[in-house]
C-alpha positions in Angstrom: 25.9 26.4 -37.4 23.8 24.2 -39.8 23.9 21.4 -37.2 22.6 23.7 -34.5 19.8 24.9 -36.7 18.8 21.3 -37.5 18.8 20.4 -33.8 16.7 23.5 -33.1 14.2 22.5 -35.8 13.9 19.0 -34.4 13.4 20.4 -30.9 10.6 22.8 -32.2 8.9 19.9 -34.0 9.1 17.8 -30.8 7.6 20.7 -28.7 4.8 21.3 -31.2 3.9 17.6 -31.3 4.0 17.5 -27.5 1.3 20.3 -27.4 -1.0 18.6 -29.9 -4.7 18.4 -29.0 -6.0 14.8 -29.6 -8.3 14.4 -32.5 -11.0 11.8 -33.0 -9.6 8.4 -34.3 -12.6 8.1 -36.7 -14.2 10.3 -39.3 -17.6 9.7 -37.7 -19.8 11.5 -35.1 -18.7 10.5 -31.7 -20.9 7.8 -30.3 -19.8 5.4 -27.6 -20.7 1.7 -27.0 -18.5 1.5 -24.0 -16.8 4.1 -21.7 -13.9 4.2 -19.2 -14.7 2.5 -15.9 -17.4 0.1 -17.1 -17.6 -3.1 -15.0 -16.3 -6.0 -16.9 -15.9 -9.7 -15.8 -12.8 -9.2 -13.7 -11.6 -5.7 -14.5 -12.6 -2.1 -15.2 -12.8 -1.1 -18.9 -9.9 1.3 -19.4 -10.7 2.9 -22.8 -13.4 4.1 -25.1 -15.4 1.8 -27.4 -16.3 3.8 -30.5 -19.5 2.8 -32.4 -19.3 2.3 -36.1 -22.8 1.3 -37.1 -22.1 -2.4 -36.9 -19.9 -2.6 -40.0 -16.2 -3.0 -40.5 -14.0 -0.9 -42.8 -14.0 2.7 -41.5 -10.5 4.2 -41.5 -8.7 4.7 -38.1 -6.5 7.7 -37.7 -3.6 8.5 -35.2 -5.0 10.9 -32.6 -1.6 12.5 -32.1 1.8 12.4 -33.9 4.5 10.0 -32.7 5.8 6.7 -33.8 4.5 3.2 -34.1 6.0 1.4 -31.1 4.2 -1.9 -31.5 2.1 -3.9 -34.0 0.3 -6.8 -32.4 -1.9 -9.7 -33.8 -3.6 -12.1 -31.4 -6.6 -14.5 -31.4 -8.0 -12.9 -28.2 -7.4 -9.6 -26.5 -7.2 -6.7 -28.8 -6.9 -8.8 -31.9 -5.1 -6.6 -34.5 -3.8 -3.6 -32.6 -1.6 -0.6 -33.1 0.4 1.1 -30.3 1.7 4.7 -30.9 4.1 6.4 -28.6 3.7 10.2 -28.4 6.2 12.9 -27.4 3.9 14.1 -24.6 4.7 10.9 -22.6 1.5 9.0 -23.6 0.8 5.8 -25.5 -2.4 5.4 -27.6 -3.8 1.9 -28.3 -6.2 1.0 -31.1 -7.7 -2.5 -30.8 -9.9 -5.0 -32.7 -8.8 -3.6 -36.0 -9.9 -5.3 -39.2 -6.5 -4.8 -40.8 -3.5 -2.4 -40.9 -2.5 0.0 -43.6 -0.5 -1.9 -46.3 2.9 -0.8 -45.1 2.3 -2.1 -41.5 0.4 -5.2 -42.8 3.4 -6.2 -44.9 5.7 -6.0 -41.8 3.3 -8.2 -39.8 2.8 -10.7 -42.6 6.5 -11.1 -43.2 7.0 -11.9 -39.5 4.0 -14.3 -39.5 5.5 -16.3 -42.4 9.0 -16.2 -40.9 7.8 -17.5 -37.6 4.9 -19.6 -39.0 2.6 -18.2 -36.4 -0.6 -16.2 -36.6 0.0 -14.4 -33.3 2.9 -12.0 -33.5 4.1 -8.8 -31.8 6.5 -6.5 -33.4 8.2 -3.6 -31.5 9.8 -0.6 -33.0 12.1 2.2 -31.8 11.7 6.0 -32.2 12.3 7.0 -35.8 11.6 3.6 -37.4 7.9 4.1 -38.1 7.0 7.8 -37.6 3.3 8.7 -37.8 1.6 12.1 -38.0 -1.6 13.2 -36.3 -4.5 12.3 -38.6 -2.6 9.7 -40.6 -4.5 6.5 -41.3 -3.2 3.4 -39.5 -5.8 0.8 -40.4 -9.5 0.0 -40.5 -12.2 -0.7 -37.9 -12.8 -4.4 -37.3 -14.1 -7.2 -35.0 -10.9 -9.1 -34.2 -9.8 -10.5 -30.8 -12.3 -10.6 -27.9 -14.9 -8.5 -29.7 -18.5 -9.4 -30.4 -19.3 -6.6 -32.8 -17.4 -4.2 -35.0 -16.1 -1.3 -33.0 -12.8 0.5 -32.1 -11.4 0.2 -28.7 -9.1 3.1 -28.1 -7.2 3.9 -24.9 -4.4 6.2 -23.9 -1.9 5.3 -21.3 0.6 7.4 -19.3 4.0 5.9 -20.3 5.6 6.5 -16.9 3.0 4.8 -14.8 1.1 2.7 -17.5 -2.1 4.1 -16.1 -4.9 4.4 -18.7 -6.2 7.9 -18.9 -9.8 8.9 -19.2 -9.8 11.2 -22.2 -13.6 11.7 -22.0 -13.5 13.0 -18.4 -10.4 15.1 -19.3 -12.5 16.9 -21.9 -10.6 16.0 -25.0 -13.7 14.5 -26.6 -17.0 16.3 -26.6 -20.2 14.4 -26.6 -23.7 15.6 -25.9 -24.7 14.2 -22.5 -27.6 15.6 -20.6 -28.8 12.2 -19.4 -28.4 11.2 -15.8 -27.2 7.8 -14.6 -30.0 5.3 -13.8 -30.6 3.2 -10.8 -31.5 -0.3 -11.9 -31.8 -2.2 -8.6 -30.9 -1.6 -5.0 -30.0 -4.4 -2.5 -29.7 -4.5 1.2 -27.5 -6.9 3.1 -27.2 -7.6 6.8 -23.8 -7.9 8.4 -22.7 -9.6 11.7 -19.1 -9.5 13.1 -19.8 -11.2 16.4 -19.4 -14.7 15.1 -16.1 -16.6 14.4 -16.0 -14.9 11.0 -18.0 -12.0 9.6 -21.3 -13.1 8.2 -23.2 -11.4 5.4 -26.8 -12.2 4.5 -29.3 -10.8 2.1 -32.2 -8.8 3.5 -34.3 -7.4 0.6 -34.0 -5.8 -2.9 -35.8 -3.3 -4.9 -36.4 -3.6 -8.6 -37.6 0.0 -8.6 -35.3 2.0 -6.4 -37.0 5.3 -7.0 -40.1 4.0 -5.4 -38.2 4.0 -2.1 -38.4 7.8 -1.9 -40.6 8.8 1.0 -40.6 5.4 2.6 -38.8 4.0 5.7 -36.7 0.9 5.2 -36.1 -1.3 8.3 -32.5 -2.6 8.8 -30.6 -4.5 11.4 -27.9 -3.0 13.6 -25.3 -3.3 10.8 -25.9 -3.5 7.1 -24.6 -2.4 3.7 -25.9 -1.6 0.3 -25.5 -3.1 -3.2 -26.0 -0.6 -6.0 -26.8 -1.7 -9.6 -26.6 1.4 -11.9 -25.6 2.4 -15.4 -24.9 5.7 -17.2 -26.6 6.8 -20.4 -25.5 9.3 -23.1 -27.5 10.9 -25.9 -27.4 9.1 -29.2 -26.3 5.7 -28.0 -27.9 2.6 -26.5 -24.7 1.7 -24.6 -24.8 1.0 -20.9 -22.0 3.1 -19.8 -20.0 3.6 -16.6 -21.1 5.4 -13.5 -18.1 7.5 -12.3 -19.0 8.1 -8.7 -21.1 6.4 -6.0 -21.9 8.3 -2.8 -23.9 7.1 0.2 -24.6 9.4 3.2 -26.4 8.8 6.5 -27.7 12.0 8.1 -25.2 13.9 5.9 -22.3 11.8 7.1 -20.5 10.0 4.3 -20.4 6.3 4.8 -19.2 5.3 1.3 -17.7 7.1 -1.6 -16.1 5.5 -4.7 -14.8 7.5 -7.6 -13.5 5.6 -10.6 -11.0 8.2 -11.7 -8.2 6.6 -13.5 -7.3 3.1 -12.5 -4.1 1.2 -13.1 -4.7 -2.3 -14.5 -3.2 -3.9 -11.4 -5.7 -2.1 -9.3 -8.5 -2.9 -11.8 -8.4 -6.6 -10.8 -9.7 -5.5 -7.4 -13.1 -4.9 -9.0 -14.0 -8.3 -7.6 -13.5 -6.9 -4.1 -15.8 -4.0 -4.9 -18.5 -6.0 -6.7 -20.9 -8.5 -5.1 -22.9 -11.1 -6.9 -26.4 -11.4 -5.5 -28.4 -14.6 -5.1 -30.3 -13.5 -8.3 -27.0 -13.4 -10.2 -26.8 -9.6 -10.4 -23.4 -7.8 -10.1 -23.6 -4.8 -7.9 -21.2 -2.3 -6.4 -21.2 -2.9 -2.6 -20.5 -0.3 0.0 -18.8 -2.8 2.3 -15.0 -2.5 2.0 -13.2 -5.7 2.2 -9.8 -5.6 4.1 -7.9 -6.8 1.0 -9.4 -4.2 -1.4 -6.5 -2.2 -2.8 -8.8 0.4 -4.4 -8.5 2.4 -1.2 -7.1 5.5 -3.0 -10.4 5.6 -5.0 -12.6 5.2 -1.9 -13.6 7.0 1.2 -15.4 4.8 3.8 -14.5 5.7 7.3 -16.6 2.9 8.9 -15.7 0.3 6.3 -18.8 1.1 4.2 -21.2 -0.2 6.9 -24.5 1.4 7.7 -24.6 1.3 11.5 -27.8 2.2 13.4 -27.0 2.5 17.1 -30.5 3.8 18.0 -34.1 3.2 17.0 -34.8 6.6 15.4 -35.4 7.3 11.8 -32.4 8.5 9.8 -32.0 10.0 6.3 -30.1 7.8 3.8 -29.0 9.3 0.5 -27.6 7.5 -2.5 -26.1 9.5 -5.3 -24.6 8.3 -8.6 -22.8 10.6 -11.1 -21.2 10.5 -14.5 -18.1 12.4 -15.9 -20.3 15.3 -17.2 -21.8 16.2 -13.8 -25.2 14.5 -14.4 -26.4 12.7 -11.3 -29.4 10.8 -9.8 -30.2 10.7 -6.2 -32.3 8.4 -3.9 -33.4 9.7 -0.5 -35.4 7.7 2.0 -35.5 6.9 5.7 -34.0 3.9 7.5 -34.7 2.6 11.0 -33.3 -0.1 13.1 -35.4 -3.3 13.6 -33.8 -6.0 15.7 -36.4 -8.6 14.5 -34.4 -8.7 11.3 -31.7 -10.5 13.2 -33.8 -13.6 12.8 -32.5 -13.7 9.2 -29.1 -13.9 10.7 -30.1 -16.7 13.0 -31.5 -18.7 10.2 -28.4 -18.3 8.1 -26.1 -19.2 10.9 -28.3 -22.2 11.8 -28.3 -23.5 8.2 -24.5 -23.4 8.2 -24.2 -25.3 11.5 -26.8 -27.9 10.5 -25.2 -28.8 7.2 -23.7 -32.1 8.3 -22.7 -33.2 4.8 -20.1 -30.5 4.5 -17.2 -29.8 6.9 -15.6 -26.3 7.0 -12.6 -24.5 8.2 -11.9 -20.8 8.6 -9.4 -19.3 6.1 -8.1 -15.8 7.1 -7.5 -13.8 3.9 -4.0 -12.7 5.0 -2.6 -16.2 5.6 -1.7 -19.0 3.1 -4.0 -22.0 3.2 -3.2 -25.7 2.7 -5.8 -28.3 2.6 -4.8 -32.0 2.5 -7.1 -35.0 2.6 -7.4 -38.4 1.1 -5.9 -38.0 -2.4 -6.4 -34.3 -2.6 -4.2 -31.2 -1.9 -5.3 -27.6 -2.4 -3.0 -24.7 -1.8 -4.1 -21.1 -1.6 -1.4 -18.3 -1.3 -1.9 -15.5 1.2 -4.0 -12.6 0.0 -5.8 -14.7 -2.5 -9.1 -13.7 -1.0 -10.5 -10.2 -0.3 -11.9 -11.1 3.1 -11.8 -14.0 5.5 -14.3 -16.8 4.9 -15.3 -20.4 5.4 -13.7 -23.2 3.4 -16.3 -25.9 3.1 -15.1 -29.3 1.8 -16.6 -32.7 1.1 -15.9 -35.8 -0.8 -18.9 -35.8 -3.1 -18.3 -39.1 -4.9 -15.8 -41.8 -5.6 -14.0 -42.5 -8.9 -16.3 -44.0 -11.6 -14.5 -45.0 -14.8 -17.8 -45.7 -16.5 -18.6 -41.9 -16.1 -15.0 -41.0 -17.2 -14.2 -39.9 -13.6 -10.8 -41.3 -12.4 -10.5 -39.6 -9.0 -12.7 -38.8 -6.1 -15.0 -35.9 -6.7 -14.2 -33.1 -4.2 -16.1 -30.0 -3.2 -13.5 -27.4 -2.2 -14.4 -23.9 -1.0 -17.4 -21.6 -1.6 -17.7 -20.5 -5.3 -19.6 -17.4 -4.2 -16.6 -16.1 -2.2 -14.6 -13.7 -4.5 -11.0 -14.6 -5.2 -8.1 -12.5 -6.4 -6.1 -15.4 -7.5 -6.9 -19.1 -7.9 -5.4 -21.9 -5.9 -3.4 -25.0 -7.0 -5.2 -28.3 -6.9 -3.6 -31.8 -7.0 -5.9 -34.8 -7.3 -4.6 -38.4 -7.3 -6.0 -40.6 -10.0 -5.6 -44.2 -11.2 -4.9 -44.2 -14.9 -2.9 -46.5 -17.3 0.1 -44.9 -18.8 -1.6 -44.6 -22.2 -4.3 -42.3 -20.8 -2.1 -40.1 -18.6 -1.3 -37.6 -21.4 -5.0 -37.1 -22.0 -5.8 -36.5 -18.3 -7.1 -33.1 -17.0 -9.1 -31.6 -14.2 -12.9 -31.1 -14.7 -15.5 -29.0 -13.0 -18.3 -31.3 -11.8 -21.9 -30.1 -11.6 -25.0 -32.3 -11.5 -23.0 -35.1 -13.1 -21.8 -32.9 -16.0 -18.1 -32.3 -16.5 -16.5 -29.3 -18.0 -12.8 -28.8 -18.8 -10.7 -27.1 -16.2 -7.1 -27.5 -17.4 -4.3 -29.2 -15.6 -1.6 -31.8 -16.5 -0.6 -35.2 -15.4 2.2 -35.1 -12.8 3.4 -38.1 -10.8 0.3 -40.0 -9.7 -2.3 -37.4 -10.5 -3.3 -34.2 -12.1 -2.2 -30.7 -11.0 -3.8 -27.5 -12.1 -4.9 -24.0 -11.2 -8.6 -23.7 -10.1 -10.8 -21.6 -8.0 -13.4 -22.8 -5.5 -15.8 -25.4 -6.8 -16.3 -29.2 -7.2 -13.5 -31.0 -9.1 -12.3 -34.3 -10.4 -9.9 -35.9 -12.9 -11.2 -37.0 -16.3 -9.7 -37.7 -19.7 -10.3 -36.3 -23.2 -9.5 -38.9 -25.9 -11.7 -37.5 -28.7 -9.9 -35.6 -31.4 -11.4 -32.4 -32.9 -13.7 -32.5 -35.9 -12.7 -30.6 -39.1 -14.8 -30.0 -42.2 -14.4 -27.7 -45.2 -17.1 -25.3 -46.2 -17.9 -26.3 -49.8 -20.5 -25.9 -52.5 -20.8 -28.4 -55.4 -17.5 -30.0 -54.4 -15.6 -26.6 -54.5 -14.0 -25.4 -51.2 -13.2 -21.9 -52.6 -15.4 -19.0 -51.8 -15.4 -15.6 -53.5 -12.1 -13.8 -53.3 -10.1 -17.0 -52.9 -11.4 -17.6 -49.3 -11.4 -21.0 -47.6 -13.4 -21.8 -44.5 -12.8 -24.9 -42.2 -15.3 -25.6 -39.4 -13.8 -26.8 -36.2 -15.6 -28.6 -33.3 -14.2 -30.0 -30.1 -16.4 -31.8 -27.6 -14.5 -31.1 -24.4 -11.0 -29.5 -23.8 -11.1 -27.0 -26.7 -8.7 -26.1 -29.5 -5.2 -25.3 -28.5 -3.5 -24.8 -31.9 -4.0 -25.3 -35.6 -1.9 -25.3 -38.7 -2.7 -24.9 -42.4 -0.3 -25.9 -45.2 -0.8 -25.4 -48.9 1.5 -27.5 -51.1 3.6 -28.4 -48.1 4.2 -24.8 -47.0 2.7 -23.0 -44.0 -0.1 -20.6 -44.9 -1.5 -17.7 -42.9 -5.0 -18.5 -41.3 -7.1 -17.4 -38.4 -9.2 -19.4 -35.9 -12.1 -17.6 -34.3 -15.5 -18.8 -33.0 -15.2 -22.3 -34.3 -13.9 -21.8 -37.8 -10.5 -21.4 -39.5 -10.5 -18.8 -42.3 -7.8 -18.0 -44.8 -7.5 -16.0 -48.0 -5.3 -17.3 -50.7 -2.3 -15.1 -51.6 -1.6 -15.4 -55.3 2.1 -14.5 -54.7 2.4 -17.7 -52.6 -0.3 -19.9 -54.2 -0.1 -19.5 -58.0 -3.3 -19.2 -60.0 -4.3 -21.6 -62.7 -3.1 -24.8 -61.1 -4.0 -27.6 -58.8 -3.0 -27.3 -55.1 -3.3 -29.4 -51.9 -4.4 -27.9 -48.6 -3.7 -29.8 -45.3 -5.4 -28.6 -42.1 -4.4 -29.8 -38.6 -6.1 -29.0 -35.3 -5.0 -30.1 -31.8 -7.0 -29.8 -28.6 -5.8 -29.1 -25.1 -5.3 -32.7 -24.3 -3.1 -33.5 -27.3 -5.7 -35.1 -29.6 -5.3 -34.0 -33.2 -7.1 -34.3 -36.5 -5.8 -33.8 -40.0 -7.8 -33.3 -43.2 -6.7 -32.5 -46.7 -8.2 -31.6 -50.1 -7.1 -30.9 -53.6 -8.5 -27.7 -55.2 -7.9 -25.5 -58.3 -7.2 -21.8 -57.9 
C-alpha cells in the first residue's frame, strides 16, 4: 500500500510539473535584443535574446521544473550552456552564460581537468540533477559566439527538436504596439526564355512608403525584395518580421510565415534571401525550386509578379509581427516592355565576356569540373536554383607571391549555395612545405585562409564559389603576456596572454603550470586564466608554459616564472 501511495505521489508531481506555466529566466523586466525568426548569416534565430543592460552577472533561473540533461562549454556556439529536460516534452536551453552555479561548475571543471580540454559536454539522465522552476542555474554572460552580455534562451520540442516560439505562443508578455518597418524595397526582372532563368535588378526604393499613390513600371515578369524589421517598445533591437504578404489585385502571389522552423529547414534561409548589388540582404518573393521552406510559404505562381496586359494593377505588400501589428504598402504597377532592354544588356554582357567560359549547372544534378590541375565537385541539390558556372584560369603559380598552384576562378559567388563543393588543386611543393600547405581565397592579389590539407600531389578542401589557389603558412603564432612592472598577475590571480596569427588562425592552445595542465580560455585573440589556489599553492614560485598552434601546424611556446 505504501508503495502504491509513493507511486501516486510521484505521478501527481509529474502531472503538476507538466502543467507548469513558464516563468521568466531573469529577474528583470522583459526586454529583447533578438527575437525568434530573425535573419542571421545562414539560419533563422530560433530563440529569444534577453537584454541585461550590457553587464554580466544577473542570475538565470529555470523556467520550468525538470532535470539538467546537459552542461556544455565551448569556445563558439552557446559558450557556457545549460540544457533542461521538462516533463511536458520540451527542452529549454540557456546560452552564453558567464558561469554555472557552483554544483554544476564543479562537475564541469572536474571533467575539464580529467580530459585536459576546455571544451566539454556532460550529459545526465533523469533523476541525476533535478531542478525546480525558479531555481538558479548560473549567471548571464558573454561566452561563445556573443558580442555583448545577454541570455539566449530557446525551448525545443523534444520529439521533433523544433524550437518553439514562446513569445508568439503568449507565454511571455511584452508591450508591443509598434508596427514593423519597411527599410528598402527592391524590384528585380525575371526571364525564363533563355537557356537558364535570368534575374536582373530594376530599381530600388530607400523610402518604400513614398511609393504609395505612384505607379511603378515593371517588365512582363518580376519579383520583389523586401528589407524590413520589427520593433518593440523599450528596446532598440531590430527584431523579426513574422509574416510577409504580397497581393496583386487581391490575389496572393507570395506569403511567407516564419512560424516555428526546424534547424534543418532554417539553413534554407539562403534560398529565401537575396543579396542585392548594394550588399543588402532582402526577403525575395521568388521561390527557388530547391527551397524546402515550402510548408511556411504560399506562392502559387512561384512568387513571380506576372503582368499579362498593359493596364494598371494594385500591388499590396504587408508585413506583420507576432502581436498583430502590421505595416502595408499599396501602389500601382503597370507593364512596360521597354524595361526588357535591361535584360538585353545583362544577357549581352554575359555573352561578351570572353575572359570567362561558363557551363550550365542544373541544381538537381551533381556537377564535376575538371581542367588543367583542378577538380571541383558539387553534389546534387547543393544549389537552390540552376545557374551558370563561370570558370577561368586567372594566373599561373608564382612562388615569389607564395602561390604554388594556378589561380582558378570557379563559379559565381553571388549564387547562393546550400552546401559547398570539394576542390582539389595540384601544386608543386617540396616535402618540407607540404604539411604547411592550404587553400587560399584570392582577391586583388590578397590571399585569405580557406582550409584544406595536402593530399597526393596537391591540396584538397571544401570551398564555395570564388577564386582559389594553393599557398603555405610557415609563420608561427605570436604570444605575449600582459604584464605590468614585470608582473604577469592581474587582480584576482588572473593571467592574460595575447595571441596573434597572421594567416591560418589558431587551432588549439595549452597552458601548463608547474608541468600540469591548467584551465584557460581563448577568445578574441587572448588566452585568459584564473589561478586556482587548490591547484597552484600560494606563497611560492611557479612556472607557466603556454603553447599555441595554428591551422597549418606552426606552434609557439613561451614561459615565465611568477610568484603567487
